Each structure stands twice: as C-alpha cells, then as structure tokens.
SELUM-138034 format. One record per residue: residue number from 1; residue in three letters; x, y, z of N, C-alpha, C, O, CB in turn. Coordinates in pm, whole numbers, plus 32768, in hexadecimal, padded with zeros to 4 digits. Each point is the difference from the previous one (the first is absolute). Glycine has a CB too. Layout:
<atoms>
> NUM | ALA | X | Y | Z | X | Y | Z | X | Y | Z | X | Y | Z | X | Y | Z
...
</atoms>
This chain:
<atoms>
> 1 | MET | 7E97 | 7C8A | 8324 | 8031 | 8037 | 807B | 7FC7 | 808A | 8016 | 804C | 8061 | 800B | 8084 | 7F18 | 7FE0
> 2 | PRO | 7EAD | 8094 | 801B | 7FC3 | 8082 | 8016 | 802C | 803C | 8085 | 8010 | 7FB9 | 8063 | 7F2E | 8001 | 7F13
> 3 | GLY | 80D4 | 80C9 | 8089 | 8029 | 8045 | 807A | 7F89 | 803E | 8046 | 7F91 | 8001 | 7FCB | 814D | 802C | 7FCF
> 4 | ALA | 7F39 | 8006 | 80DC | 7F98 | 8043 | 804C | 7FEC | 808D | 7FC9 | 8060 | 8047 | 7FE2 | 7FD8 | 7F31 | 80EC
> 5 | VAL | 7F4C | 80B0 | 7F24 | 7FE2 | 8085 | 7FCA | 8000 | 8066 | 8070 | 7FDC | 7FE3 | 8072 | 7F9C | 7FB8 | 7ED5
> 6 | THR | 80B1 | 80DF | 8096 | 7FFE | 806E | 8060 | 7F7C | 804C | 7FF1 | 7FB6 | 7FEB | 7FA1 | 8147 | 8028 | 805A
> 7 | GLU | 7EE8 | 8044 | 8063 | 7F87 | 8054 | 7FF7 | 8007 | 805A | 7F85 | 7F9B | 8018 | 7FBF | 804D | 7FE2 | 813C
> 8 | ASN | 8090 | 803A | 7EE6 | 8010 | 8053 | 7F88 | 7FDD | 7FB1 | 7F83 | 7FBF | 8035 | 7FA5 | 80F4 | 8050 | 80CE
> 9 | TRP | 7F77 | 7EFD | 7F86 | 7FE3 | 7FAB | 7F8C | 7F6A | 7FEC | 7FF3 | 7FC9 | 800D | 7F93 | 8115 | 7F7E | 8087
> 10 | LEU | 7EE0 | 8056 | 8055 | 7F6F | 7FED | 7FFD | 7FB8 | 807F | 7FD3 | 7FA4 | 7FF9 | 7FAE | 8071 | 7F5E | 8108
> 11 | ASP | 8013 | 811C | 7F7F | 7FC2 | 807E | 7FD9 | 8012 | 801A | 7F6B | 7FA1 | 8028 | 7FBC | 8088 | 8032 | 8129
> 12 | ALA | 804F | 7F8F | 7EE8 | 801D | 8019 | 7F72 | 7FAE | 7FA6 | 7FA5 | 7FD0 | 802C | 7F98 | 8117 | 801C | 80A7
> 13 | PHE | 7F0A | 7F39 | 7FE6 | 7FB8 | 7FA2 | 7FAB | 7F69 | 8005 | 8011 | 7FB7 | 7FBC | 7FB8 | 8110 | 7FB3 | 8052
> 14 | ARG | 7F08 | 80DF | 8053 | 7F6F | 8011 | 800F | 7FC7 | 8065 | 7F9D | 7F87 | 8006 | 7FED | 8091 | 7FC0 | 8103
> 15 | HIS | 803E | 8089 | 7ED2 | 7FD1 | 8061 | 7F9D | 7FD9 | 7FB9 | 7F80 | 8043 | 7FA3 | 7FD5 | 8050 | 810E | 808F
> 16 | MET | 7F01 | 7F7B | 7F5E | 7FD0 | 7FBE | 7F86 | 805E | 8017 | 7F8A | 8001 | 7FAE | 7FA3 | 7F16 | 806D | 80B1
> 17 | THR | 8135 | 804E | 7FAD | 8055 | 8020 | 7F8C | 8092 | 7FDD | 8018 | 8058 | 8039 | 7FC0 | 7F0A | 807D | 8006
> 18 | VAL | 80B9 | 7EEE | 8094 | 808A | 7FDD | 8020 | 8046 | 7FC4 | 7F86 | 7FC7 | 7FAD | 7FB9 | 7FF7 | 802D | 8137
> 19 | GLU | 80BD | 8051 | 7EFA | 8051 | 7FC8 | 7F95 | 8077 | 7FBA | 8041 | 805B | 8043 | 8031 | 7F5E | 8072 | 7F28
> 20 | PRO | 8046 | 7EC6 | 80A9 | 806A | 7FB8 | 8048 | 8088 | 800B | 7FBE | 800C | 800E | 7F86 | 7F47 | 7F56 | 80C9
> 21 | VAL | 8113 | 8096 | 8004 | 808A | 7FFC | 7FD1 | 8037 | 7F78 | 8028 | 7FFD | 7FDA | 8075 | 8023 | 8124 | 7FA0
> 22 | VAL | 8013 | 7EB8 | 7F88 | 8044 | 7F82 | 801A | 8094 | 801D | 7FF5 | 8031 | 802A | 7F97 | 7F0D | 7F47 | 800E
> 23 | HIS | 810B | 8079 | 80C7 | 808F | 801C | 8005 | 804C | 7F7C | 800B | 7FE0 | 7FAC | 8053 | 7FF7 | 8136 | 8019
> 24 | CYS | 808E | 7F0D | 7F40 | 8051 | 7F86 | 8000 | 8092 | 8023 | 8017 | 8030 | 8069 | 7FD5 | 7F2E | 7F27 | 7F8E
> 25 | SER | 80E8 | 8017 | 80E1 | 8091 | 800F | 800E | 8041 | 7F78 | 7FF2 | 7FCD | 7F9B | 802F | 8016 | 812E | 8068
> 26 | ILE | 8091 | 7F37 | 7F26 | 804C | 7F86 | 7FEB | 808E | 801B | 8030 | 8042 | 805C | 7FD0 | 7F2E | 7F5C | 7F69
> 27 | ALA | 80BE | 7FF8 | 8126 | 8089 | 800D | 8033 | 805F | 7FBC | 7F9E | 8006 | 7F85 | 7FFA | 7FA8 | 8082 | 80F9
> 28 | LEU | 809D | 8049 | 7EC2 | 8060 | 7FCD | 7F9F | 808D | 800F | 8039 | 8012 | 803A | 806B | 7F54 | 8000 | 7ED5
> 29 | THR | 80FB | 7F94 | 807A | 808B | 800A | 802D | 802D | 8091 | 7FFC | 800A | 803B | 7F94 | 8025 | 7EDC | 8019
> 30 | GLY | 7FEC | 8124 | 80C7 | 8032 | 8088 | 8008 | 7F99 | 806E | 7FEC | 8023 | 8075 | 8009 | 80AD | 7F2E | 7FA9
> 31 | THR | 7EB3 | 803B | 8034 | 7F99 | 8065 | 7FEB | 7F76 | 7FC6 | 8020 | 7FF1 | 7F86 | 800B | 809D | 80E9 | 7F44
> 32 | THR | 7F12 | 7FE6 | 80BE | 7F75 | 7FD6 | 8010 | 7FB0 | 8042 | 7F91 | 8003 | 807A | 7FF1 | 8015 | 7F69 | 810B
> 33 | MET | 7FA0 | 7FCD | 7EB8 | 7FA9 | 8035 | 7F97 | 7F77 | 801A | 803E | 7FC1 | 7FA4 | 8036 | 80BE | 7FDF | 7F11
> 34 | GLU | 7F54 | 80FA | 80B3 | 7F7C | 8024 | 8034 | 7FAD | 8039 | 7F8F | 802F | 8053 | 7FB2 | 8030 | 7FD9 | 8134
> 35 | PHE | 7F24 | 7FA7 | 7F12 | 7FA8 | 8030 | 7F96 | 7F6F | 7FF7 | 802E | 7FE0 | 7FB8 | 805E | 80C6 | 8001 | 7EF1
> 36 | HIS | 7F03 | 8090 | 806D | 7F73 | 8005 | 8024 | 7FAD | 8019 | 7F84 | 8035 | 800E | 7F92 | 8004 | 8047 | 8154
> 37 | ASN | 7F43 | 7FAF | 7F2B | 7FA4 | 800E | 7F90 | 7FCE | 808F | 7FEC | 7FAB | 8017 | 7FAA | 8012 | 7EFF | 807F
> 38 | TRP | 8074 | 8148 | 8022 | 7FCB | 8089 | 7FFC | 8051 | 8053 | 7F9C | 8079 | 800D | 8010 | 7F3A | 7FE1 | 80E0
> 39 | THR | 800B | 804B | 7EAA | 804B | 8047 | 7F9A | 7FF7 | 8097 | 800B | 8057 | 8046 | 7FCB | 7F82 | 7EFA | 7FA3
> 40 | SER | 7FC3 | 80F4 | 80D5 | 7FF5 | 8092 | 800A | 8036 | 802F | 8086 | 8025 | 7FAF | 8055 | 7F13 | 8050 | 7F14
> 41 | GLY | 80CD | 8084 | 80AA | 8032 | 803A | 807D | 7FA1 | 7FEA | 8073 | 7F9A | 7FBD | 7FF2 | 80DF | 80EC | 7F89
> 42 | GLY | 7FA8 | 7F91 | 80F7 | 7FA8 | 7FFA | 8072 | 801C | 7F91 | 8063 | 7FAE | 7FE6 | 8058 | 7FAE | 807C | 7F16
> 43 | LEU | 8116 | 7F5B | 8084 | 8023 | 7F97 | 8060 | 8040 | 803C | 807B | 8047 | 8064 | 7FF8 | 7FD6 | 7EF9 | 7F4D
> 44 | ASP | 7FC9 | 8065 | 812E | 8046 | 8025 | 807B | 8096 | 7FF2 | 7FE7 | 802A | 7FA6 | 7FB7 | 7F13 | 800F | 80DA
> 45 | SER | 8113 | 80A2 | 7FA9 | 8091 | 8000 | 7FE7 | 8044 | 7F80 | 802E | 8071 | 7FE5 | 7FD7 | 7F8B | 8110 | 803F
> 46 | SER | 7FC3 | 7EBB | 803F | 803D | 7F84 | 8030 | 7FF6 | 7F8E | 7F9A | 8046 | 7F9B | 800D | 7F81 | 80AC | 80DA
> 47 | ILE | 7FE4 | 7FC9 | 7EB3 | 7FED | 7F96 | 7F9C | 806D | 800B | 7F97 | 7FFF | 805A | 7FAB | 7F07 | 7FA4 | 807B
> 48 | THR | 8158 | 7FA5 | 7FE1 | 8076 | 8005 | 7FAB | 7FF1 | 7FA3 | 7F88 | 7FA6 | 7FAC | 7FFB | 80E6 | 808B | 80CC
> 49 | GLY | 7FCE | 7FDB | 7ED9 | 8002 | 7FA8 | 7F8C | 7FCC | 8042 | 7F83 | 7FDF | 8076 | 7FFE | 8006 | 7ECD | 809B
> 50 | ASP | 8015 | 806D | 7EFE | 7FD7 | 8030 | 7F7C | 7F77 | 7FC9 | 7FDB | 7FD9 | 7F95 | 802D | 8117 | 807A | 7F8F
> 51 | PRO | 7EC5 | 803B | 7FF1 | 7F7B | 7FD2 | 7FD6 | 800A | 7F99 | 7F8F | 7FE0 | 801E | 7F8D | 7FC0 | 80C0 | 80B6
> 52 | LEU | 808E | 7EA9 | 7FDD | 8018 | 7F99 | 7F9C | 7F9D | 7F8D | 8003 | 7FFB | 7FB1 | 7FA2 | 80F2 | 808C | 806B
> 53 | LEU | 7EC4 | 7FB6 | 805D | 7FA6 | 7F8F | 800E | 7F82 | 8017 | 7FAD | 7FB9 | 8062 | 8016 | 80A2 | 7F70 | 80D1
> 54 | SER | 7F8A | 7FD4 | 7EBB | 7F87 | 8012 | 7FAE | 7F8D | 7FA8 | 8030 | 7F8E | 802E | 8001 | 8104 | 800B | 7F3D
> 55 | THR | 7F89 | 7F4B | 80EA | 7F95 | 7FAA | 8033 | 8034 | 7FA1 | 806C | 8077 | 7FDE | 8003 | 7F15 | 8031 | 7F1F
> 56 | VAL | 8019 | 7FC8 | 8135 | 801A | 7F9A | 8064 | 7F8F | 7F9A | 7FF3 | 7F8A | 8025 | 8003 | 80F0 | 807D | 809C
> 57 | THR | 7FAA | 7EDF | 7F53 | 7F9C | 7F97 | 7FF3 | 8017 | 7F97 | 806B | 806E | 7FC9 | 800B | 7F7E | 8060 | 7EFD
> 58 | ALA | 7FAD | 7FBB | 8148 | 8009 | 7F94 | 8061 | 7FE7 | 7F7E | 7FB5 | 7F94 | 7FEB | 7FC9 | 801E | 80A8 | 80F9
> 59 | VAL | 80B3 | 7F17 | 7F3C | 7FF7 | 7F86 | 7FB2 | 7FC1 | 7F90 | 8050 | 7FA6 | 7FBC | 7FCE | 8122 | 808A | 7FB1
> 60 | SER | 7F65 | 7FA5 | 80FB | 7FC7 | 7F95 | 8051 | 8015 | 801E | 8094 | 8059 | 804C | 8026 | 7FCF | 7F0E | 7F22
> 61 | GLN | 7F84 | 8068 | 8109 | 800F | 800D | 8091 | 7FD9 | 7F7F | 8043 | 7FA4 | 7FBB | 7FD3 | 802F | 813C | 8020
> 62 | THR | 8071 | 7EE7 | 8078 | 7FDC | 7F8F | 8054 | 7FE4 | 8039 | 808B | 8052 | 8048 | 8038 | 803B | 7F10 | 7F40
> 63 | VAL | 7EFF | 8087 | 80BF | 7FD7 | 8037 | 8081 | 7FF9 | 7F8E | 8066 | 7FCA | 7F96 | 7FE4 | 7FB4 | 8125 | 7FAB
> 64 | ASP | 80B9 | 7F5D | 80E7 | 7FF6 | 7FA2 | 806E | 7F6C | 7FF9 | 8029 | 7FC7 | 8067 | 8025 | 8129 | 7FCA | 802C
> 65 | PRO | 7ED1 | 7F5A | 7FA9 | 7F70 | 7FF7 | 801C | 7FDA | 801A | 8092 | 7F8F | 8027 | 801C | 8065 | 7F37 | 7F2B
> 66 | VAL | 8069 | 808E | 8115 | 7FE2 | 8016 | 808D | 801A | 8092 | 8026 | 7FA9 | 8042 | 8038 | 8091 | 7ECF | 7FFA
> 67 | LEU | 803F | 8121 | 7FB0 | 8023 | 8088 | 8024 | 7FCC | 8068 | 7F9D | 7FFB | 8077 | 8020 | 80CF | 7F2D | 804F
> 68 | ARG | 7F10 | 802F | 7F1A | 7FCF | 8059 | 7F96 | 8066 | 806B | 7FDD | 7FDD | 8074 | 7FE9 | 7F39 | 7F63 | 8063
> 69 | GLU | 8168 | 8000 | 7FAF | 806C | 8059 | 7FD8 | 803D | 7FCC | 7F80 | 8008 | 7F87 | 7FE9 | 8026 | 80B8 | 8107
> 70 | VAL | 7FFE | 801F | 7EBD | 8041 | 7FD9 | 7F84 | 8086 | 7FBF | 8021 | 8052 | 803B | 8046 | 7F3C | 8080 | 7F3B
> 71 | GLN | 8087 | 7ECC | 804D | 807D | 7FBA | 8017 | 805C | 800B | 7F88 | 807A | 800A | 800F | 7F11 | 7F59 | 808A
> 72 | LEU | 803D | 809A | 7EF0 | 804E | 8002 | 7F86 | 7FB3 | 8050 | 7F99 | 7F88 | 7FEB | 7FEE | 80E3 | 7F36 | 8047
> 73 | SER | 7FD8 | 813A | 7F88 | 7FBF | 804A | 7F96 | 8066 | 801E | 7F94 | 8078 | 7FF5 | 8015 | 7EE1 | 806F | 808D
> 74 | GLU | 8074 | 7FC1 | 7EEB | 8056 | 801D | 7F8E | 7FCA | 807B | 7FB9 | 7F88 | 800C | 7FE9 | 80B7 | 7F00 | 7FFC
> 75 | LEU | 801B | 8151 | 7FF9 | 7FDA | 807A | 7FB9 | 804E | 800A | 7F7F | 8071 | 7FCF | 7FF6 | 7F5A | 80A4 | 80E3
> 76 | THR | 7FF9 | 7FCC | 7EC5 | 8047 | 8026 | 7F87 | 8005 | 8098 | 7FFE | 7F98 | 8042 | 8007 | 801E | 7EEC | 7F7A
> 77 | LEU | 80C3 | 8109 | 8075 | 8013 | 8091 | 7FF8 | 802D | 8021 | 7F72 | 8065 | 7FCA | 7FD1 | 7FD6 | 8047 | 8128
> 78 | ASP | 7F7D | 8046 | 7EC4 | 8028 | 802F | 7F7C | 8034 | 808E | 800C | 7FBC | 8058 | 8034 | 7F9A | 7F12 | 7F5B
> 79 | CYS | 8124 | 80AB | 8040 | 803E | 8084 | 8008 | 800C | 803D | 7F76 | 800B | 7FB8 | 7F9C | 8074 | 8002 | 8130
> 80 | ILE | 7F80 | 80C9 | 7F2E | 8010 | 804A | 7F84 | 8092 | 7FF8 | 7FD6 | 805A | 8013 | 8051 | 7EE6 | 8089 | 7FE9
> 81 | ASP | 80D6 | 7F47 | 7F49 | 8086 | 7FF3 | 7FC7 | 803F | 808B | 7FF4 | 7FCF | 8054 | 7FB5 | 7FEE | 7EDA | 7FCD
> 82 | ASP | 80AE | 80E9 | 80C6 | 8047 | 8080 | 7FF3 | 8096 | 7FE9 | 8014 | 802A | 7F90 | 801B | 7F0A | 80EE | 8038
> 83 | GLY | 811B | 7FEA | 7F9F | 8091 | 7FF6 | 800A | 8030 | 7FD0 | 8087 | 8061 | 7FB4 | 8007 | 7FAC | 8100 | 7F55
> 84 | LYS | 7FB2 | 7F76 | 810F | 802B | 7FD7 | 8086 | 7FF1 | 7F6A | 8012 | 805B | 7FBD | 8030 | 7F64 | 8124 | 8029
> 85 | ILE | 7FCE | 7EEC | 7F82 | 7FE9 | 7F70 | 800E | 805E | 7FB2 | 7FA6 | 8036 | 7F99 | 8029 | 7EDA | 8092 | 8010
> 86 | ARG | 8106 | 8004 | 7F4D | 805A | 7FBA | 7FA4 | 808D | 7FF6 | 8039 | 8040 | 7F97 | 7FF6 | 7F37 | 80BA | 7F49
> 87 | SER | 80BB | 801B | 80FD | 8088 | 7FFC | 8037 | 8008 | 7FA4 | 8078 | 8064 | 7FBB | 8012 | 7FC2 | 812E | 7F9C
> 88 | LEU | 7F72 | 7F14 | 80A7 | 8000 | 7FA6 | 8073 | 7FF8 | 7F6E | 7FD5 | 8047 | 7FAB | 8036 | 7F4D | 8109 | 8053
> 89 | VAL | 8016 | 7F2E | 7F17 | 7FF1 | 7F76 | 7FD2 | 8081 | 7FCE | 7FBF | 8021 | 7F8A | 800B | 7EE9 | 809D | 7FD4
> 90 | SER | 813D | 8031 | 7FDE | 807B | 7FD5 | 7FBD | 8075 | 7FF0 | 8061 | 8062 | 7FBE | 7FDF | 7F4E | 80B5 | 7F53
> 91 | THR | 8048 | 7FCA | 8145 | 8071 | 7FF9 | 805D | 7FE2 | 7FB4 | 8081 | 805B | 7FE1 | 804C | 7FF0 | 80F5 | 7F55
> 92 | GLN | 7F37 | 7F0C | 807A | 7FD9 | 7FC1 | 807F | 7FBD | 7F79 | 7FE8 | 7FC2 | 7FEA | 7F98 | 8023 | 80F9 | 80D0
> 93 | ASN | 8028 | 7EC4 | 7FF8 | 7FB9 | 7F82 | 7FFE | 7F84 | 8010 | 8058 | 800D | 800E | 807A | 80C9 | 7F6C | 7F5F
> 94 | PHE | 7EB4 | 8084 | 7FEC | 7F84 | 8011 | 804A | 7FCE | 7F7C | 803C | 7FB4 | 8002 | 8062 | 8014 | 80BC | 7F08
> 95 | TYR | 8060 | 7ED2 | 805F | 7FCD | 7F7F | 802C | 8021 | 7FE7 | 8094 | 8074 | 8009 | 8029 | 7FA4 | 7F9F | 7EED
> 96 | GLY | 7F82 | 8039 | 8137 | 8012 | 7FE4 | 808F | 8003 | 807B | 8059 | 7FFB | 7FF2 | 807B | 807F | 7F48 | 7F3F
> 97 | LYS | 7F8E | 813D | 800C | 7FFE | 807A | 8051 | 7F75 | 8012 | 803C | 7F9C | 7FD4 | 7FC7 | 8117 | 8096 | 7FA7
> 98 | ILE | 7F47 | 7FD6 | 8105 | 7F82 | 8012 | 8047 | 7FBB | 8082 | 7FD4 | 803C | 806C | 8000 | 8021 | 7F14 | 80C5
> 99 | VAL | 7F25 | 8072 | 7F15 | 7FAF | 8075 | 7FDD | 7F9A | 8015 | 8070 | 7FC1 | 7FA2 | 802F | 805F | 8037 | 7ED5
> 100 | THR | 7FD0 | 80A5 | 8124 | 7F9E | 8027 | 8065 | 7F9B | 805C | 7FBE | 8024 | 805F | 7FBC | 8085 | 7F8A | 8101
> 101 | VAL | 7ED6 | 7FF9 | 7F58 | 7F95 | 8051 | 7FC5 | 7FAC | 803A | 8071 | 7FD5 | 7FB8 | 805A | 8026 | 7FB8 | 7ED3
> 102 | LYS | 7FF0 | 8114 | 80CD | 7FB0 | 8046 | 8065 | 7F8E | 804A | 7FBD | 8008 | 8022 | 7F8A | 80C3 | 7FF6 | 810B
> 103 | LEU | 7ECB | 8001 | 7FB6 | 7F8A | 8045 | 7FCC | 7FDF | 8079 | 8057 | 8001 | 7FF8 | 807B | 7FA7 | 7F30 | 7F27
> 104 | GLY | 803C | 8148 | 801C | 7FDB | 807A | 8047 | 7FBB | 8061 | 7FA2 | 7FCC | 7FD7 | 7F98 | 80F5 | 800A | 8105
> 105 | THR | 7F3F | 809E | 7F87 | 7FC8 | 8068 | 7FAB | 8069 | 806D | 7FF0 | 8063 | 8001 | 8049 | 7EB0 | 7FCC | 8003
> 106 | PRO | 80DB | 8091 | 7F55 | 8064 | 8068 | 7FE9 | 8020 | 8056 | 8079 | 806E | 8036 | 8008 | 7F44 | 7FCC | 7F11
> 107 | SER | 7FF0 | 800C | 8144 | 8016 | 8058 | 8073 | 803B | 7FBA | 807A | 8022 | 8042 | 8061 | 7F21 | 8044 | 7F4C
> 108 | LEU | 80C9 | 7EF5 | 804F | 8031 | 7FB6 | 8075 | 8098 | 7FF8 | 8002 | 8041 | 8006 | 7F97 | 7EEB | 7F76 | 806B
> 109 | ASP | 810B | 8075 | 8075 | 8090 | 7FF0 | 8012 | 8026 | 7F6F | 7FE3 | 7FC7 | 7FA4 | 8039 | 803E | 8115 | 8073
> 110 | LEU | 805C | 7F34 | 7EFA | 8029 | 7F7A | 7FD7 | 8031 | 7FAB | 8076 | 7FDE | 7F8B | 800A | 805E | 80D3 | 7F17
> 111 | ALA | 8013 | 7FDD | 8137 | 803D | 7FB4 | 806D | 7F9D | 7FDA | 806E | 800E | 7F95 | 803C | 80C5 | 80E1 | 7F92
> 112 | THR | 7ECA | 7FDF | 804D | 7FAA | 7FE7 | 8073 | 7F73 | 7FD3 | 7FDD | 7FC3 | 7FB7 | 804E | 80C3 | 80F0 | 8027
> 113 | ASP | 7F43 | 7F83 | 7F19 | 7F73 | 7FE8 | 7FE4 | 7FE3 | 7F9D | 7F8F | 7F91 | 7FCA | 7FF9 | 804B | 8118 | 8058
> 114 | PHE | 8083 | 7F05 | 7F56 | 7FEA | 7F9C | 7F99 | 8000 | 7F76 | 8042 | 8048 | 7FEB | 8062 | 8024 | 80A8 | 7EEB
> 115 | ILE | 7F45 | 7F10 | 807E | 8000 | 7F79 | 8039 | 8044 | 7F9F | 7F9F | 7FF8 | 800E | 7F86 | 7F33 | 8024 | 80F9
> 116 | HIS | 8118 | 7F6C | 7FBB | 803E | 7F96 | 7FB0 | 7F93 | 7FA4 | 7FCC | 7FAE | 7FCE | 804E | 8129 | 803E | 803B
> 117 | ILE | 7F28 | 7FDD | 7EF4 | 7F9F | 7FA1 | 7FCA | 8045 | 7F86 | 7FC3 | 7FC0 | 7F9B | 7FE5 | 7FA4 | 8123 | 7FEF
> 118 | PHE | 811F | 7F4C | 8017 | 8048 | 7F8D | 7FC8 | 8095 | 8010 | 8019 | 8035 | 806F | 7FFB | 7F1A | 7F73 | 7F54
> 119 | LYS | 80F4 | 7FAD | 80CB | 8091 | 7FFD | 8008 | 802D | 7F75 | 7FD8 | 7FD4 | 7F9D | 803B | 8033 | 8115 | 807C
> 120 | GLY | 8050 | 7F46 | 7EE5 | 802D | 7F7E | 7FD4 | 806C | 8009 | 7F96 | 801E | 806D | 7FCE | 7F03 | 7F3B | 8068
> 121 | PRO | 8119 | 7FE5 | 7FA8 | 806D | 7FFD | 7F9E | 7FCD | 800B | 7F70 | 7F90 | 7FD8 | 7FE1 | 80F4 | 7F9E | 80BE
> 122 | ILE | 7FD0 | 80C1 | 7F0C | 7FE1 | 8006 | 7F70 | 8022 | 7F78 | 7FC5 | 8071 | 7FD2 | 800A | 7FBD | 812A | 7FE9
> 123 | LYS | 7F70 | 7EC5 | 7FCF | 8013 | 7F7A | 7FC8 | 8013 | 8002 | 7F69 | 8037 | 7FA2 | 7FC7 | 7F41 | 8005 | 80F3
> 124 | LYS | 805A | 80C3 | 7F05 | 800B | 8005 | 7F6F | 8004 | 8090 | 7FD1 | 7FBA | 8056 | 8036 | 7FCE | 7ECF | 7FB7
> 125 | LEU | 80C8 | 80F6 | 7FB0 | 8009 | 8084 | 7FC2 | 7FEE | 7FED | 7F6A | 804B | 7FB5 | 7FC1 | 8051 | 80A6 | 80F5
> 126 | VAL | 7F01 | 7FE8 | 7F12 | 7FE3 | 7FF0 | 7F72 | 8008 | 8089 | 7FBD | 7F9F | 804B | 8002 | 7FCD | 7EEB | 802C
> 127 | PRO | 8107 | 80E9 | 7F96 | 800B | 8081 | 7FB9 | 7FB3 | 7FFA | 7F7D | 8008 | 7F9D | 7FB6 | 80D9 | 808E | 80B3
> 128 | GLN | 7ED6 | 803E | 7F7A | 7FB7 | 800C | 7F83 | 8017 | 808B | 7FC7 | 7FFE | 8062 | 804A | 7F53 | 7EF7 | 8002
> 129 | GLU | 80C4 | 80AF | 7F33 | 8018 | 8081 | 7FC2 | 7F88 | 805C | 8015 | 7F8D | 7FD6 | 7FF2 | 8109 | 7FBE | 7F64
> 130 | GLY | 7F87 | 80E9 | 80CB | 7F95 | 8062 | 8012 | 7FC9 | 8001 | 808B | 7FA5 | 804E | 801E | 8024 | 7F98 | 7EF8
</atoms>
C-alpha cells in the first residue's frame, strides 16, 4: 500500500547521503507502540517512538498484473530486545494487531512527509533471547 510522495520526500531522497528512517506503529490495547531504526540524534521532533527496529525484511509480494499495484505483501520486523518490549510482550496480545510502516528521512515530518509502505496484521511473534 505505497503512499503518494511529497515534494519534500523527493528532495530528501535525491541526496546521495540520505539515511532513511523506517517508522513503525502498532495499535495495542490502550496504547500505541511506536519504534524506528534511528539510534542517534538529529531526528525531526515529529518522529516519535523508540530506536528498537533493527531490521526489516520483505518476505513476499503479490502484484496485480494489470494495475501493477501491490496487493499482498509480507514483512519481517526484527526489534532490539529491551525492557520496554519485554513488558509489552508480557502484557499485550500482538497477534492480529495492525502494524503500519512508513519511510522517510531524519529531517522529514512524520505526519506529512513520510510515506506508507506497509499496513497489515501481525501474524506471528517469535521472541528470541537477546
């Protein structure tokens, strides 16, 4: 479900040294878990969440041959094991919750300039030590 890019997004990604920010949010019961892959400072103040995302892997995609739009895709998100995630996993049910993934850069506004690259239910949660 790719979103439409803004002029700011295009300008930011035209730089050769762009460092992308992948921002994820999961609507849980009574709270929203927000996290991203950026560990150092310098993020726009609109980019919320914790630097817990370590990798994103596109597992599969199905494309409509006529419209050339993604109809079905699957992502694997690997998060860094920390106290916040441990407390959420022990108190929340992640299965079936909707995760939204957006792409931008450290200088872009999360609400207006990041684009949606994925939105779908969580089908599997695999906790691993470390």
